[in-house]
Legacy VTK file of the C-alpha trace (Angstrom):
# vtk DataFile Version 3.0
C-alpha trace
ASCII
DATASET POLYDATA
POINTS 67 float
0.000 0.000 0.000
1.312 3.441 -0.971
2.279 5.744 1.900
0.649 8.922 0.584
1.892 11.044 3.493
5.485 10.056 2.754
4.912 10.658 -0.957
3.753 14.220 -0.289
6.495 14.859 2.274
9.182 13.791 -0.223
7.663 15.955 -2.969
7.603 18.998 -0.706
11.162 18.322 0.469
12.230 18.463 -3.193
10.221 21.702 -3.585
8.229 20.248 -6.466
4.699 21.175 -7.422
2.399 18.287 -8.241
2.720 19.211 -11.920
6.547 19.211 -11.830
6.639 15.942 -9.885
4.282 14.378 -12.411
6.504 15.498 -15.279
9.456 13.731 -13.645
7.577 10.417 -13.497
8.314 7.960 -16.273
5.969 7.911 -18.115
4.665 11.262 -16.850
1.606 11.715 -14.650
-0.632 14.766 -14.956
-0.947 17.171 -12.021
-4.551 15.940 -11.683
-3.426 12.307 -11.459
-0.729 13.182 -8.915
-3.225 15.134 -6.830
-5.721 12.265 -6.861
-3.052 9.820 -5.740
-1.770 12.088 -2.936
-5.223 12.702 -1.490
-6.545 9.185 -2.178
-9.268 10.558 -4.412
-9.007 7.510 -6.641
-11.056 5.344 -4.292
-8.703 2.367 -4.648
-5.104 1.456 -3.969
-2.446 2.523 -6.467
-0.981 -0.158 -8.719
2.670 -1.024 -8.137
3.594 0.181 -11.634
2.335 3.637 -10.686
4.257 3.493 -7.400
7.418 2.854 -9.447
6.651 5.887 -11.637
6.202 8.043 -8.530
9.454 6.705 -7.068
11.328 7.753 -10.219
9.885 11.259 -9.890
10.925 11.497 -6.252
14.345 9.872 -6.667
13.680 6.972 -4.299
13.140 3.231 -4.578
9.530 2.122 -4.896
9.717 0.069 -1.679
10.476 3.275 0.231
6.990 4.531 -0.661
5.181 1.477 0.701
3.647 1.089 4.162
LINES 1 68
67 0 1 2 3 4 5 6 7 8 9 10 11 12 13 14 15 16 17 18 19 20 21 22 23 24 25 26 27 28 29 30 31 32 33 34 35 36 37 38 39 40 41 42 43 44 45 46 47 48 49 50 51 52 53 54 55 56 57 58 59 60 61 62 63 64 65 66
């Protein structure tokens, strides 16, 4: 399960907007997608492939974003 609090904390530590963080993901995520993931507006857990994309954007290993 994705640790959304840690995800946001890492993004803020890097001084990235949601849009800039999304652009750094590979493949990119839109600011809207990033926002939905951070606030759990998706209504379901994030797939591991998406966690890996977020990890790339934040410069960490995917397992560091898991609870």
